[in-house]
N, C-alpha and C positions, 0 to 999 in steps of 0.2 A: 896411285895418283889420284888426288882429290877430284870429285865431280864438280863441274863448273856450276856455279849458282845461276839459276835462270831467272830472267826478268819476267815478272808476271805480265807485263805489257806485251811481251813477245808471244809468238804462237806457242812455244814450249811452255811458257809461264801460264798461259790460259788453260792448257791441258792439266797442269798441276793443280790449279785453283779449282778447276771443275772436278777433278778426282777427289780433292780434299772435301769439297762441298758434298759430294755424293756419300763419301764415307761418314761424314758428320751426320747427314740426313739418315743414313742406314742405322747409325748407332742410336739416334733418337727413336726411330721406329722400333728397333729391337729391344729398347729398354723401357718404353712407356708401359703403364699398367693397363691401358685400354687396348682392346683388340682393334687393329687397323687392317682393313681388307680393301683392296682395289679390285674393281670389276670393269669390264668393257661395256659397250652399248648392249651387247647381247646377254649380259648378266653372267659372263664367265669370269671366274676368279683369276686375277692376275698376280696378286701378292697376298700373303697370309703371315702376319708377324708373330713372334713367339707368344705374346700375350694372348692372341687369338687361339694359338695352339693349346695353351694351358686352359683357356676358357671352354673351348669346344671339345677337346680331347683328340682332335685330328692333328696329324703332322701336316706341314705345308705341302708336301709332295702328294698327300691324299686329297687335297682340296684344289690346288692350283690347276686350272684347266677345266674345271667342272663348274656346273651351274651353282650360283650362290644359294639357290633355293634348297639345296641339300642341308643347309644349316637352319632351315625354318620348318617348323611343323605346319601341317594344314590347319587353318586356311591361310596362314601368314605367307608361305612361300609363293602361292599363287598371286597374292595381293602385291607382294614385292615386285614380281615381274610386271604386273599391271601398272604399278606406280612408274617404273622406268619407261615402259612402252608409252604410256599416256603422256609422260613429260616430253619424250622425243617427238611425239606427234603434235601435241597441242601446247606444249610449254606449261601445262598445269602442274604445279608443284604440290603434290600430296605428301611427299616426304623429302624431296630434294631440297636441301638448305633449310629444312624446318625441324626435323627430328620427330621421333615417335617412340612410344614404349610398346614393344611387341614381345611375343614368346619366341625363344630360340630352342634349338634341339642340339643336344650333345651327341657324340659318337655312340654312347651306350643307349641312346634313345630317350634319355630323361630330358624334360623341358625345363626352362628356367627363364625368368623375365630379364629383358635387356632394355637399355636405352640406346636407340639407334639414330645416328646423325649421318646423312649422306650429302656429300658436296660434289659439284661437277668441276672437271679440269680438262684442259687441252694438252695432249702429249703427242708431239709430232703431227699435229693436225687432226688427231683422232680424239673423239670425246671419251673421257674416262670418268669413273665415279669412285670417290673414296668414301668408304664406310667406317665410321668409328663406332665400336661396340663397347658398352659398359655393363657389367653384371650388377643388376640392382636387386639380387635376391635378399641381401641383408636389409636393404632399405624397405623392401616390401614386407619383410618379416617384422621389422620395427613398426611399420604402419599398422600391420594387422594386429600386433600386440597392443598398440595404442588403442585401436578400435575395440579390441576385446576388453581392455580395461574399462573403457568408457561404457560398454555394454554391461560389464559386471557391476560397476558403480551404480549404474541406473537400475539394475535389477535389485541391488541391496537397498537402494533408496525406495523403490517400489514396495519391497517386502516390509521395510520399516514403516512406511505409510500404512500398510495393511494392518500391521501389528498395533499401531496407535489408534486405528479406527475402531477397535473393539471387536473384531471378528473372533469367532470361536477358534480354539486351538486346533481342532481337526482341519478346519478350513485353512488356517495359517500354515499348517504343515504341508497340506496339499499344494498350496501356492508356492511354498518354499521348494519342494522337490521338482515342481514343474519349471520354476525359474532357473534352478541349477541345471537341470537337464537341457533346457533350451539354450541357455547361455554358454555352456561348455560343449554343446553339441554331442552329448552322450546318450546312449540308449537307456541307461538305468540310473536311478537316483533313489535314495532311501533315507528314512529317519528311523533309527533303532532306539527303543526306550529301554533303559535298564530296569528289569523286573525287581520286585521287592527282595527276593531271596538272593539277588546278586549273582545267580548262576547263569543267567541267559538274558538276551536282549530281544524284545519283540519288535517285529516290522510294523511300526505304528502307521507309517505313511510311505508311499513310493510310486514311481512311474516305471513302466517297462517290464515289471515282474509278471509272471504267469497269474492268471485269474485265480482269485481265491486265497492268495498268499498274504496280501496286506491285511493286517489285523490278526493273523494266525501264525505265520511262520516265525521261528525263533532262531537265534544264532548264539552259540555258547560264548561266555565271557573269558574262557581260558586264554592264556597268552598265545596258544597255538593258532587262534583264529585272528583274522585281520582286525575285527571289531574289538576283541579282547586286547590285542596288542595296542590298539589306538587308545584304549582306556588307561593303559599303563604308560603311555608315551606323553611327552611334554609338548608335542607339536603335531602337525599334520603327518600322516603316514601315506607315502606315495608308492604305488606298486607299478612297475613298468611291465612286468610279465609275471602273472600269477603262477604260470606253469614252471617257472624256474626260481620262484621266490624261496629263500632259505630261512627267513626270520619267522615265518609262520606258514600254515597251510590254509588253503581256502576252504570255507565252510560249504556244505552242500548247496546253500542258496546261490553262491557265486558259481560254483562248478556246474550246476544244473543249467545255468544260463550261458555257459561258455565265455565267461568274463575273462579278459586278458589283463587289461590295465585298469587301475582304480586309484581313487584318492578319498581318504576318510579323515575326519577331524572329530574331536570330542565336543559334544554340546555340554558346556559347563553348567553347573548349578551353584547355588550360593554355599551349600554345605556338602553337596555330593554331585557327581556327574548325573545329568539327566539321560545321556545316551550318546549316540554316534550319528553323524551326518556323512553319507558317502555318495560318491559319483563313480560309475563304472561303465566300461565299454568293452565290446568284443573285439575292437581293433587295438593294435599295438600303438600306444600313445605315451608320450612323455609329457606329463602335466608340469607346468611351469610354477615357479614360486608365486606368480600372480594369481594362477589358478587356485593354489592352495590358500592364499590370503582371501580370495573371493569366497571360497567355501567356508573358511573359518569366520568371515564376516557374516555370512548368512546364518551359520550356527550360533554366532553371538546374538544376532537379532532374535532367533528362537529362544535362546537361553534367557534373554531379558524379558521376553514376553512370558515365558513359562514361569519365571520367578515372580513376575508382576501378578500373574493370574493366581499363583499360589498365595502370594501375600494378600491379595484381595479376598480369596476364599477364606484364608486363615482369619482375616479381620472380620468377615461376616460370621464365620463360626464362632470366633471369640465373642463378638457382640451377642450372638444368640445364646452362647454358653453362659455369659455373664448375666444376661437377662434371666435365663432359667435359674441360675444359682441364686439370683436376687429374689425371684419370686418363690422358689421352692426351698430356700434355705430355712432350716429350723431355728436359726439364730436371727434375732431381730436386726435389721439393717436401716439406718437412717442416712439419708443424703441431705446435707444442710449447707446453707450459705452463711459463712462467718465473715464476709467482707466488711460489713458495717462494724462488727466487733473488732476486727483488725484495725480499722481506721481509728476507732476510739482508743485502742491500746497504744497505737503509734503516737496519738496526741498526748496520752499520759506519759509515754516515754520521753517525748520532746519537752515535757514539763519537769523532767528529772526523776520520774518514778522508776525504780529499779527492782525493788522487792514487791512484785504484784500480789503474792500471797498475803503479805501483811497489809498492803494497801487495800485489797478487796475486803479483808476481814475488818478493817477499820472504817470502810466506806461501803456498807452493804447496798445503799441506795444506788450508787454508781454501778456496782456489779449488777443489780437488778435491771437497771436501765440497758446496760450492755447486753445482758442475756436476752432481754425482750427484743433486741434488734436482730437476733439470729433467726433466719427463716428456714423452715423445713421444706425441702424441695420434693422429697419422695420417701416413702417407707414401704417395706415389704409386708406381706400378710402376717409374718411371724410377730411383727411389732404389735399389730392389732390383736393378736391372740394374747400376747403378754399383758397388754393393758385392758383386755376385754373391750376394746373400742368397736363401735357398730360398723364403721367404715373409714376409709382412708381420709375422705374429705373432713369428717368430724374430727379426726385425730390431728390433722394439719392445722386446723383452725383453733385447736385447744390451746389455751394460754399456759403452756406447761411450765415456764419459769415461775409462775405465781401459785402453782398447785400446792406445793408443800414447802415447809422450811428446808427440807433435805436438799431441794434443788439449789438453794443458795450455797450450801456447803459443796455440792457437786460442781457448780460452775466456778466456785472459788478455787477448787483444785484443778479443774480442767483448763480454764483460761490462764491461770497462773503458769501452769506447765507449758501450754502452747506459747505463751508470751516469752518464756525462758528459752524457747528453741527446741523443746522436746518434740520429737516427731511422732511419738506414740504415748498415749496417756491411758492408764488403767485406773478405774474408780469403781468401788462398790458403795452403793448407797441405798437406803430404804426409800420406798415410794408408795404411792396409792394408785390402784387401778381405777377405771371408769366407774365400777360398781362399788368403790369405796374400800375394797379389801386392801390389806397391807401386803406389799411385795418387796423383795430385795433384788436389785438390778446390779449386774456386773457389766460395765460398758468399757469398751476399748475405742478410743478416738484417734484418728490419724489424718493428716493433711496429705492429699495426693501431691506428688512431686511437681506436677505441672502447675499447681495452684499454691505453692509454698510462699509466694510473695503476696498473693491477694487473699488467700483463705476463701476463695469463692466456692470451693467444693471441699467440704469436710465430711468424711465417712465415719460413722460410729456403728459398732455392733453391740447389741445388748442381749443379755441372757438372764432369764428369770432363775435366780439361785435361791429362791425362798426355801424350797424343800431341802436343798443342800445345806443351807445355813441351820435349819432345824436339826438335820441329821448331824451336822458338826457339833452342835451344842450338846446333843444326846451322846455323841461319841466322846466328847470331852469329858463328860461326867463318867462314862464307862472306863475311859483311860485312867482317870484318877483312881478308881476303885482297883483296876488292874495293877497300877503302879504300887499302890499300897500293899497288895497281895505279893507282888514279885519281890518287893524290897525285903519282905520278912521271910521268904523262902531260903533254905540253904543252897549254896551254889549260885548260879546265875541263870536268869531267864532271858531268852533272846528271840528275836525275829529277824531272819535274813531272807534276802531276795536274790535270785539269779535273773538278771534282765534278759530280754530277748536277744541282746547283743552279746550275752555271755559274760556280763560284768557282775561281780559279787558285791552286794551292798547289805550292810546291817541297818535295819529299820528301827530296831529297839535292842538295847542291851541294859539289863538291870544293874544295880550298883554292886551286886556280888562279883562282877568281873574285876573289881578293884583288888579283892582278896585272892581270887583264883588265878587271874592272869597278870596281876601287877600292872595293869594299865587302866586308864580312865574310860568309863563307858563312852564319853563324848569323843574321845580319840578314835575308838573303834567305829563310831558312827560316821566320823569324818573321813576315815581312811581304813578300809578293811585290811590293808596290808599290815597294819599294826598287830592284828591277831595272827596273821599268817607268819609274821616274823618271829613269833615266840615258839613256833612249832619247829622241831628238827626237820631236816630236809626229807627224810623217809616218811615221817608222819605227815608232813605237809603234802607230799604226793599222794599218800593213801587218802587223806581227807578230801583233796580235790578230785580224785578218781571217784570216790564214793559219792561226792556231791553231784558229779556229772551223771553217774548211774542213777541216783535217786531222781534227778531232774528228768531223765529219759523215761524211767519206768514208774515215777510217782510212788516209789516204795519208800518206807520209813528208813531212817539212818540210825544206827546204833554203833558207835565207834569208841574204842578206848585209845587215847592219844596221850603222848608226852608233851608237856609244855615246860618251857624255861622262862618263868615270869621275868619281866623286864627288871634289870638291876639286881636280881637275887643270885642268878647263876645256878640255883639248885633246881634239878629236874623234878617235876611233879607230874602225876597221872590224873587224867580226867576222863569221865565217860559222858559223851554227849549223845542225847536222844532227841530226834526231831521227826516231825511228820510233814510231808510236802502237800501242796495244792497248787493248781494252775490258775493264774489270773486271767482276766479277759484279754489283756494285751499280750499274752503269750509268756509272761514271766512266771517263774516258780517261786512260791513263798513257803518257807518252813517256819513253824513255830516250835520251840524246843527249850530244853534245859540242859545245863552242863554241871556235873557233880564231881567234886574232888574225891578220887579213889586212891590217893597216894598210899595210904596206910594199907589198904587192901592189896595193892600190887606188891608192896614190900613183903607181905606174908606170902603171896603167891611166888615171888622170886626166891624166897628162902626154900619153898617146897621144890621149885624147879632145880635149884642148885644142888639140893640133896640128891635129887634123882640123877643129875649129871655126874655127881661124884661116884655114885654107885655103878654107873656104866662106864666110868673112865677106863677101867682095866681092860674091858672087852674092846673098847674103841682103840686103845693103844696097841693091843695085840693084832687087831684087824689091820690097823694102819702099817704096823711093821711088816706083816705078811704081804700086804699089797705093794709096799715099796721095796721089799727085799729082792724080789724076783727081777725087776728092771735094773736095780742097782747091780745085781750079779751079772746081768747081761752086759751092762755098761763096762763093769770091771774086766770081764772076759774079753770084750772087744778091744778095750784099751791095752790090756796086757798082751794080746796077740800082736797088735801093731808095734808095741814097744820091743817085743822079742825079735821080730823081723828087722826092726831098725838096728837093734844091737848086733844082729848077725849080718848086717849089710845086705839083707835079701828083701828089702822093702819093695812091695808091689803097689804102684799107685792105684790100680783098679781095685785091689783087695782092701787097701787102706780106705778108699772112698766108700767101699761097701760097708766096712766096719764103722766108719764115721756116720753113715746113714743109720746103722743099727743104734749107735749111741744117741743120735738125734731122735729117732723114733722112740726109744725107751725113755729119753728125757721128757719128750712130749707126753708119754704115758704117765710118768710120774706127776707132770704138771696137771694132768687131768684129774688124777687121784686127789692131789692137794686142793685143786679147785673145788672138788666135792666136799672136802673137809672144811674149807673156808666159805662154804655156801652162804653163811650168815653175814660175812663181811663184804662179799662182792658177788655180783651176778655174772655168770658166764654168758658170752655172746651166743646167739642162736646157731645151731649147726647147719651146714649146707644141706639142702634138700633138693629133690627132684621136683620140678614144677613145669607147667605149660607156659612158655614165654608169650604165646599169642594171647592167652587170658590176661597175663600181667600187663602187656601193652594195651590191651583193650580197657583194662581198669584205669590205667594212666590217662588214656584219652577221655574216658568217661568222667574222670576227676576234674579235668581242666576245660571240658567242652563248653559248659555254660559260661565260665568266665571269659573264654576266648570270644564267644559270640557277643557278649556285652561290649567287648572292645573292638568289634567289627572284624575279627579274625576267624575265618572258617577253617576248621580242622577236619580232614577226612582221612579215613583209615581203610586200608585194604588188607584184611587179616583173615587167614584160614580159620575154619571152625575148630580144627584139631591140628595139633603140631607135636612133633616128637619132643620129649622133655629135655631140659638142660639142667645142670647141677649148679647150684649157687643159692643166693638169697633173693627171693622174689620181691621183698619189699625194697631191697637195695636197687634192683633193676628198675622197679617202678620209680624210684627216686631219680635214677639216670634219665628215664623218659620224661618225667615232669620237668627236670632241669632243662633238657633239650627244647621242650615245648615252650617253656618260659622264655629262654633265650631267643627262639624264633619269633615269638609274639613281640618281644621288646624291639627286635630289629625291624619288624614290619611297622610297628607304631612310630618308630623314629623316622620313617620316610614321610616326606611332605605330600600326602595324598588327601584330597578333600574328604572330610567326614560327612556322614549323613545326618539328617535331623532325626528327632525322636520318633517321627512317624514311620520310619523305615529302619530296618536293621542295616546298620552301616557295614559295608564291605570294604576293608582296607587291605586284605591280603589273604593268603592261603597257606596252610601247613598240611603236608601230605605225608602219611605214615604208611609204609608197606612192610610186610613180613613174609619171607619166602623160606620154606623148609627145603633146603638144598640137599636132596637125598643122595645125589652123586658124590658129594664131598663130605657128607655127614656133618652139616653145619646149618645154622639158622642165620639168615641175613635180615637185618632190620635197618630200614632207611628212613630218615626224617629230612624232608626237604621243605624249603620255604620260599616266599617271594620277598624277602627282606633286603634284597640288594647285594648280599654276599659278604664275605669276610675280607678285610683289607689284606693286600699282598704282604705287607710287612708284619702281619700278625699271624697269619695262617700257619706258618711253620712253627710257631711257639705257642699255639692255641691251648694245649693241654698242660702247660707249665703253670705252677701256682702263681697267683696274683697277676696273670695276663688277662686283660678284659678289653672288649671293643666298646664298652659303654662309657658314658661321660662320668667324670669324677663324681664320687658320692653315690653312684647308681649301681655299682656292682663291686663285689670283693675280689673277683678273679679266682675264686676257689672252686666254683661249681663244676666246671669242666675237668679240673684237676682231680676232684673227688670221683667224677664219672669215669675218668681214666683208670683210677685205682680199682674201682668196683668191677669194671669190665675185665681188666687184666687179671684180677684175682679169680675170675671165673674162666681163666684160660682163653679169654676172648681178645678181640682187637676193636679199637674205635678209631675212625678216620674222619677227616673233614675235607671238603672240597667245595668250589664254587660252581654254580650252574649259570645259565643265561639270565636268570631272574633272582637268584638268591644263593643260599648255602645249602649243602647237603651233608648230612652225617650218616656214616655207614657203621653199623655194629655187627661184628661177626662173632658168634658163639658156637662152640662145639656141642653137638647133641650128646646125650648121656648114654646112647645105645640101649642096652637091655636094662638099664637102670642101676647097674652096679656102681658103687662108689669108686672113685679113683683118688689117688694121692693129690692133695691140693698143692699147687705150686705157690711159693711165696712171691709177693709182689717184688718187682725189680727195684721198687723205691725203698729207701731206708725207713720211711714212715708213711702212714696213711692219714690224710687229712679228712676229718669228719666235719660235716656241716649240720 
């Protein structure tokens, strides 16, 4: 039976409406985000909604019936009771109907800020109070962050003002660490300066550190320290808890001061990092991105100030250096103002003059007038010495364009060249000194770039070449006599030079080269390879080796060489005799003669052939005896295998043993034949026992200086002695050099700021270790770098031919393939893996024990690639 619908105007209807209204009100109270608490006149809690439960951590049953001051820490809960009592007695509203921000207390004892609004209401004739509570923790945090940013910006502005005011760098650094420490409210702040060797950072300025550390304490730059890690990072480095940090370990400086949290940034430089700026505290703290931006902003102010001071110091040093060079230079230097000459030349150009050399030659008066308009600004003491001038003032006032007719020719060449746009003009011309003596001057004139439009500053250097000219004239006469003598000698006379860069140059070749070599002397002077090309490969190698030996020891050369004159195809023999001397620039100069000895060698060849024929019988007998035994062994081994196969009793192990015998005997025959054919080819060097530690040390020594020039530090931890391994020491050295070169290329490919020429630049590190593993009879060699590592898609194919991580055109991809073949031929293993900062290669080689040779295993590859 359906329930009768009640009229809301009836008593039953009113009850329903009231019940609905209460339910609606309860739903609102239970779902609002603000805490709603009702209390009576005595401050006893009557209701406590879900939002309040979440906010304070109490359940309603724990609070209702108790004093509301349990939710307020001292002194707020006492004040709250006073507010209500005072309002009930006097009607004074300190909080009722007004609202207030106070501190509240959660069940776990933690306090937090709230906005508190209290209103009065009448319930059944009793006065009740409704309290609405809102957690304003996030708002307070946002306000504090805003205030912190304002303080940080003010601190950066203050430091920037200090930097521009011209204070010294020590004062500016002290100001920076104090501002950072105060603004971030941390106990420690520091400026670390990167030392020249790149291995450590010096505590240049700081606050909070123990007395005596500033200016003395150092921190390593290795990636294991926070400062070193910061130098390798692209942004700020934040540490929440140094005790649990896994990226790096804390240096003694931080651990000795019980540092827990910290923030560090790089102080950049124009070409290299200056160092690190850091802030640290013994309290656990989470530094915000705003904190990091603030510290980086301070570091940037320091970086700008440092670079500005360096630039100013460099400018002062440059000015001083140039002044010293100007005053002390043995070369005469003029500084002159050509602006009037430039205006005159521009006027002539506007009138259609284009060939100024011809114009000046045809109008000497115009040239003379233009030359007189040139003003001497300054000259150095060397100019006064060249011209025997009494003092600078006398020389400057001297009417030099009118002194001699030679100056007309000089200005005709110089001004015409400058008018044609040549930036550098060289002229040699005769002149007269103040005492009337004849001199010859070689001058070089150029317009400084800043004055190319006005010619207001033209610098000329002058050198007195009078004696040189006299010597050249005497030398020319001597050369004519020598040329006449060399032309009439049999064979050819030559002079060759080996420059300090190792380049071979012929300075003189007489006309006899035409008959002996079949080439023109001029061609040999222009291109020394013309001579080398007519030598067979073996003779060319002997010639170049003898040349290098003679250059090192300054010993005479006496060689007999074959030549194939160009175009003839017939081989001739020559004997070349020369004696070396070392020049002042480090080059080696030989004077010598080459004589045709073809007929003599033909006679010698006939005698040698006769001697060979007389010994041929003995040689054949010896060869037959040497080959007969291994052939018999091969035949016996093969026959025994065939017999077993025919009888159906073939034993794989026995056959393998016999095949090994055949292989060994074949190798023995090959060795015998190699000795017989020694003149046609050279055998590779045999494996030998050698100390791998010494070989690795030699490889490090070979590349160390080159690495240092490129800003790469290579360090090795090698034992003094090590058990020997069997193989080729030169080939192992080749492997190590290849690994070092690859590591260097990877480091240099990373975008790390370089250092200027005043410091050794540090861009990365290569570390080499060698361990003699006695427990496993092996030697372990590791090469690790900070080059960023090997791409994942390449590392599994790294030792395959033509696989490379370098850009196109910068690597063949064969180096590691060759290294793989060399190591495996030594019964070793080579592996590659990535570390946190780069790549690491591990080479494992078996030790040779007591030094007895063992059978060499063939490479698993079908061929060995040689580089």
